[in-house]
C-alpha positions in Angstrom: 117.2 109.7 140.5 115.1 106.8 141.8 112.3 105.1 139.8 109.9 102.2 140.2 107.5 100.6 137.7 104.0 99.2 138.3 102.4 96.9 135.7 98.8 98.2 135.3 98.1 95.6 132.5 100.2 93.6 130.0 100.3 96.6 127.8 100.3 99.5 130.2 102.9 100.5 132.9 103.1 103.3 135.5 106.5 104.8 136.3 107.1 106.7 139.6 110.2 108.8 139.4 111.9 110.8 142.2 114.5 113.4 141.2 116.6 115.0 144.0 116.6 118.8 143.8 120.4 118.8 143.1 119.8 117.1 139.8 117.6 120.0 138.7 120.5 122.5 139.0 121.6 122.3 135.3 118.0 122.8 134.2 117.6 125.7 136.6 120.8 127.3 135.3 119.5 126.9 131.7 116.1 128.4 132.7 117.8 131.5 134.3 120.0 131.9 131.2 117.0 131.6 128.8 114.9 134.2 130.7 117.8 136.5 131.1 117.9 136.7 127.3 114.2 137.6 127.2 113.9 140.5 129.8 115.2 144.0 130.0 116.3 145.2 133.5 117.7 148.7 133.9 121.4 148.6 134.9 122.0 145.2 133.4 122.9 144.1 129.9 120.5 141.6 128.2 121.5 138.1 129.2 123.6 139.3 132.2 120.7 139.7 134.7 121.6 137.9 138.0 119.3 135.0 139.2 118.2 137.0 142.3 117.1 139.9 140.1 115.2 137.5 137.8 113.4 136.0 140.8 112.2 139.5 141.8 111.2 140.5 138.3 109.5 137.4 137.0 109.2 135.2 140.1 111.0 132.0 141.3 108.0 129.8 140.4 108.4 130.6 136.7 112.0 129.5 136.8 111.1 126.3 138.6 108.3 125.5 136.0 110.8 126.0 133.2 113.3 123.7 134.8 110.8 121.0 135.6 109.4 121.0 132.1 113.0 120.5 130.8 114.0 117.8 133.2 110.9 115.6 133.2 111.3 114.3 129.6 115.0 113.4 130.2 114.3 111.6 133.5 111.3 109.8 131.9 113.5 108.4 129.2 116.1 107.3 131.8 113.4 105.5 133.7 112.2 103.7 130.6 115.7 102.5 129.9 116.3 101.5 133.5 113.2 99.2 133.4 113.7 98.0 129.8 110.3 99.4 128.7 109.4 100.2 125.0 106.8 102.9 124.9 104.1 102.7 122.1 102.5 106.1 122.6 102.9 109.4 124.4 102.8 109.1 128.2 100.3 110.6 130.6 102.6 112.5 133.0 101.5 114.0 136.4 103.7 115.9 138.8 102.7 114.5 142.2 105.1 116.5 144.4 107.4 119.5 144.0 108.5 122.3 146.2 111.5 124.7 146.0 114.6 122.9 147.2 112.7 119.7 147.6 112.6 116.4 145.7 110.6 116.3 142.4 108.2 113.4 142.1 106.2 112.6 139.0 104.3 109.6 137.5 104.1 108.5 133.9 101.5 106.1 132.6 102.2 104.8 129.2 101.3 102.0 126.7 104.2 99.6 126.4 105.2 96.7 124.2 103.8 93.5 125.7 106.1 90.6 126.6 105.7 87.7 124.2 106.7 84.0 124.7 107.5 83.0 121.2 106.2 79.6 120.0 108.4 77.5 117.7 108.5 79.2 114.3 110.6 76.7 112.4 108.7 74.4 109.9 105.3 76.0 110.3 102.7 74.0 108.3 100.0 75.8 106.3 97.6 75.2 103.4 96.5 77.4 100.5 94.1 77.0 97.6 95.2 75.5 94.2 96.2 77.8 91.4 93.3 78.1 89.0 94.0 79.2 85.4 91.3 78.6 82.9 91.1 79.0 79.1 88.5 81.7 79.8 91.1 83.7 81.8 93.5 83.5 78.8 90.7 84.4 76.4 89.8 87.4 78.5 93.3 88.8 78.4 93.6 88.2 74.6 90.3 90.0 74.1 91.5 92.9 76.2 94.6 93.2 73.9 92.3 93.2 70.9 90.3 96.0 72.4 93.5 98.1 72.8 93.9 97.9 69.0 90.2 98.4 68.2 88.8 101.2 66.0 85.7 103.2 66.4 83.3 104.1 63.5 80.1 106.2 63.6 76.8 104.3 63.2 73.3 105.6 62.4 71.4 103.7 65.1 70.6 103.8 68.8 73.3 103.0 71.3 73.5 99.5 72.8 75.7 97.9 75.5 79.3 97.8 74.3 79.0 100.8 72.0 80.9 104.0 72.5 79.1 107.4 72.7 80.4 111.0 72.7 78.3 112.7 75.3 77.8 115.9 77.3 76.7 115.8 81.0 75.3 118.5 83.2 74.0 118.1 86.7 71.4 120.5 88.2 69.5 120.8 91.5 66.3 122.9 91.8 67.0 124.1 88.3 70.4 125.5 89.1 73.5 124.1 87.4 76.0 122.5 89.9 79.5 124.0 89.5 82.1 121.4 88.5 79.4 118.8 87.8 79.5 118.9 84.0 81.6 117.3 81.2 81.7 117.9 77.5 82.7 115.8 74.5 83.6 112.7 76.6 83.9 109.3 75.0 82.2 106.7 77.1 81.6 102.9 76.6 78.0 102.0 77.3 77.7 99.5 80.1 81.1 100.2 81.5 79.7 101.5 84.8 81.7 103.3 87.5 80.6 106.8 86.6 77.0 107.8 87.6 74.3 105.5 88.7 71.6 105.4 86.0 73.9 106.6 83.2 74.2 103.3 81.4 70.5 102.7 81.5 69.8 106.2 80.1 72.3 105.8 77.2 70.8 102.5 75.9 68.5 103.4 73.1 69.8 107.0 72.6 70.9 108.1 69.1 73.1 111.0 68.0 71.3 114.2 68.8 69.1 112.8 71.6 68.9 114.2 75.1 67.6 112.6 78.3 67.2 113.6 81.9 67.6 111.1 84.8 68.0 111.3 88.6 71.3 110.2 90.1 73.7 111.0 93.0 77.0 112.7 92.8 80.1 110.9 94.0 82.1 114.0 94.8 81.8 117.6 95.9 79.6 119.3 98.4 76.4 117.4 97.3 77.9 113.9 97.4 75.3 111.3 98.0 72.4 113.7 97.4 69.8 113.3 94.5 70.4 115.6 91.5 69.0 115.9 88.0 71.4 114.9 85.2 71.0 115.9 81.6 72.8 113.7 79.1 73.1 114.5 75.4 74.7 112.2 72.8 76.5 113.7 69.7 77.9 110.5 68.3 77.2 106.7 68.5 80.2 104.6 67.6 80.7 100.9 67.1 83.8 99.2 68.2 85.5 97.1 65.5 88.0 94.6 66.9 91.0 93.4 64.7 90.8 89.8 63.5 92.6 87.4 65.9 95.2 86.1 63.4 98.9 85.9 62.9 98.9 89.4 61.4 97.4 90.8 64.6 99.9 88.9 66.7 102.8 90.5 64.8 101.2 94.0 65.1 100.4 93.7 68.8 103.4 91.8 70.1 106.9 90.4 69.4 105.4 87.1 68.3 104.8 85.8 64.8 101.7 83.7 65.5 98.5 83.8 67.5 99.5 80.5 69.2 102.8 82.0 70.4 101.0 85.1 71.6 98.4 83.1 73.5 101.0 80.9 75.1 102.8 84.0 76.3 99.6 85.3 77.8 99.0 82.0 79.5 102.6 82.0 80.9 102.3 85.6 82.2 99.0 84.8 83.9 100.5 81.7 85.4 103.3 83.8 86.9 100.8 86.2 88.3 98.8 83.4 89.8 101.9 81.9 91.4 102.7 85.2 93.0 99.2 85.5 94.3 99.4 82.0 95.8 102.8 82.7 97.3 101.4 85.9 99.0 98.5 83.8 100.3 100.9 81.2 101.6 102.9 83.9 103.4 99.8 85.2 105.1 98.6 81.7 105.9 102.0 80.9 107.6 101.8 84.1 109.7 98.2 83.3 110.6 99.1 79.8 111.8 101.9 81.3 114.0 99.6 83.9 115.4 97.2 81.2 116.5 99.9 79.6 118.6 100.4 82.6 120.9 98.3 85.0 122.9 99.4 88.6 122.3 97.8 91.3 124.5 97.2 94.4 122.3 97.4 98.0 123.4 94.0 99.5 122.7 95.5 103.0 121.9 97.7 101.4 119.2 94.7 99.5 117.8 92.5 102.6 117.8 95.2 104.7 116.1 95.7 102.1 113.4 92.0 101.7 112.9 91.5 105.5 112.4 94.5 105.6 110.0 93.1 102.7 107.8 89.6 104.2 107.8 91.0 107.5 106.6 93.1 105.8 103.9 90.0 103.8 102.7 87.9 107.0 102.5 90.6 108.7 100.5 90.9 105.8 98.1 87.1 105.7 97.6 87.0 109.5 97.0 89.7 109.2 94.3 87.8 106.3 92.7 84.6 108.4 92.7 82.8 106.1 95.1 80.8 106.7 98.3 81.1 104.4 101.2 77.4 103.3 100.7 78.2 102.4 97.1 81.3 100.5 98.1 79.5 98.5 100.7 76.7 97.7 98.2 79.2 96.5 95.7 81.0 94.4 98.3 77.7 93.0 99.7 78.5 94.2 103.2 76.7 96.1 105.9 78.6 98.9 107.7 78.7 96.8 110.8 80.3 93.9 108.9 82.8 96.2 107.3 83.8 97.7 110.7 84.1 94.2 112.3 86.2 92.9 109.4 88.5 96.0 109.5 89.0 95.7 113.2 89.9 92.0 112.9 92.4 92.8 110.2 93.9 95.6 112.2 94.3 93.5 115.4 95.9 90.7 113.4 98.3 93.2 111.8 99.3 94.8 115.1 99.8 91.3 116.7 101.9 90.3 113.6 104.1 93.3 114.1 104.8 92.4 117.7 105.7 88.8 117.0 107.9 89.7 114.0 109.7 92.3 116.1 110.3 89.7 118.7 111.7 87.2 116.2 114.0 89.9 114.7 115.3 90.5 118.2 115.8 86.8 119.0 117.6 86.3 115.7 119.6 89.4 116.2 118.9 90.6 112.7 120.7 93.8 111.5 120.6 95.8 108.3 123.2 97.6 106.2 123.1 100.8 104.2 122.5 99.0 100.9 119.4 97.3 102.3 118.1 100.6 103.7 118.7 102.3 100.3 116.9 99.5 98.4 114.0 99.7 100.8 113.8 103.5 100.4 113.7 103.2 96.6 111.1 100.5 96.7 108.9 102.5 99.0 109.3 105.6 96.8 108.2 103.6 93.8 105.2 102.2 95.6 104.1 105.8 96.5 104.9 107.2 93.0 107.5 109.6 94.4 111.0 110.6 93.4 113.4 108.3 95.4 115.7 111.2 96.5 112.7 113.4 97.5 111.2 110.5 99.4 114.5 109.8 101.2 114.9 113.5 102.2 111.4 113.5 103.6 112.0 110.4 105.6 115.3 111.8 107.1 113.8 115.2 107.8 110.8 113.8 109.7 112.8 111.1 111.5 111.0 108.2 109.8 114.1 106.2 109.2 113.7 104.1 112.4 110.3 103.1 111.1 111.8 102.0 107.8 114.5 100.1 109.6 111.8 98.3 111.6 110.0 97.4 108.4 113.1 95.8 107.0 113.7 93.8 110.2 110.1 92.6 110.2 110.6 91.6 106.6 113.6 89.5 107.5 111.7 87.9 110.4 108.9 87.1 108.0 111.3 85.6 105.5 112.8 83.5 108.3 109.5 81.8 109.3 108.1 81.6 105.7 111.2 80.1 104.1 111.3 77.3 106.6 107.6 76.7 106.4 105.9 73.7 104.7 103.0 75.0 102.6 100.9 72.8 100.4 98.0 73.5 98.1 94.6 71.8 98.2 96.0 69.1 95.8 98.9 68.4 98.1 101.6 70.1 96.0 104.4 72.0 97.8 104.3 75.8 97.3 107.7 77.3 96.5 108.5 80.2 99.0 112.2 80.7 98.6 112.1 84.1 97.0 110.8 86.3 99.8 112.4 89.8 99.7 113.6 91.5 103.0 110.5 93.8 102.8 108.1 90.8 102.9 107.2 90.8 99.2 107.8 87.8 97.1 109.8 87.9 93.9 109.6 85.7 90.8 112.6 83.3 90.5 113.2 84.6 87.0 113.1 88.2 88.2 115.4 87.5 91.1 117.9 85.8 88.7 117.7 88.8 86.3 118.3 91.3 89.1 121.3 89.3 90.3 122.7 89.1 86.8 122.2 92.9 86.4 124.0 93.6 89.7 126.9 91.4 88.6 127.1 93.2 85.3 127.1 96.5 87.1 130.0 95.4 89.3 132.0 94.3 86.3 
């Protein structure tokens, strides 16, 4: 076999491959054997039909096509390896020359991984915002805890914001009830939002036994986004009574004896969360600085596929949340054009980041062991809410393990650049980034220590 490569662009290559007819013989033999099992010829047992008879019965061209279809994928892979090319998509293959007993020639155009000249990735400097934790943040969390232990009592008055009502809903269009667009006996907090546009406005001022009709749009089903008539009736109006914020409440709602201790714990937990958010922002900032130092040509096919995948994921999430795209854009204060531009920018940055992290992992000669793969499988299963064993079986059955291995290697490359980086906040304080996990997430020092202690205990 002979092959040559032509660079069409930094991310696309064209392979030209020549295969001598002699190298097709194993595939021809396999083709004859396969077809011999499929045809019935008088005087011959199934599978024992001679090639000459098969040629007369089904035609030599059929055999040649079968052999060519088998040999091309093998020779394509050999050509990729010969020229050290990493394909990123399925190739466009064209047979340019082939006759019986003559050399087979074909071309294959394919998106390939671009060559990258890595910049220095040691000691990257980046900045992030300060951690902001106010008394109002703490009060909000304490108030949310009080609401968890609140009680509801019926009141003989009209509903107001913050009250709870027990309601029935029924949507109709042109006087016909819409199947699946009704609820009964549901408890709802007035002013909460997130259900139907116009519902909260309709409920304010309604008393037990009242009924009202308003126009809204459904967020799911066949009539999503279309105007419908909604009838809401209220059977109960309830006032929420919060427990007193005192030591007795602290003892009931937590393991603490006093409100002061409870409040301090809330502040500490919020602080840990803020530090994790800042560390994640620092990680992204470091990677962004590194990406600015290098030009990475991006394969448009890869970008397009990733864009489509993310759009589909966003649409699914909105559907599960009961939101339309228009409502989401309205809440975010974005136009569709702004949303698309922002999504494409983030996708291009993500694809470029993958390329640079892959290159760092290659330069650093990172590897992984079975324990790291098992831990990553468990973590991914937990993130998707699946049973770890079922998730692992699915990954193996569908040949996704190489993808998981690449994720781990990218995590190690990310840890390499982040842990040597110098990141400061707006006030000039150094941000601690020594707890980056292999999958790229950042763990709390206390949690890391606890995990280590648990592992040591298990080993004992």
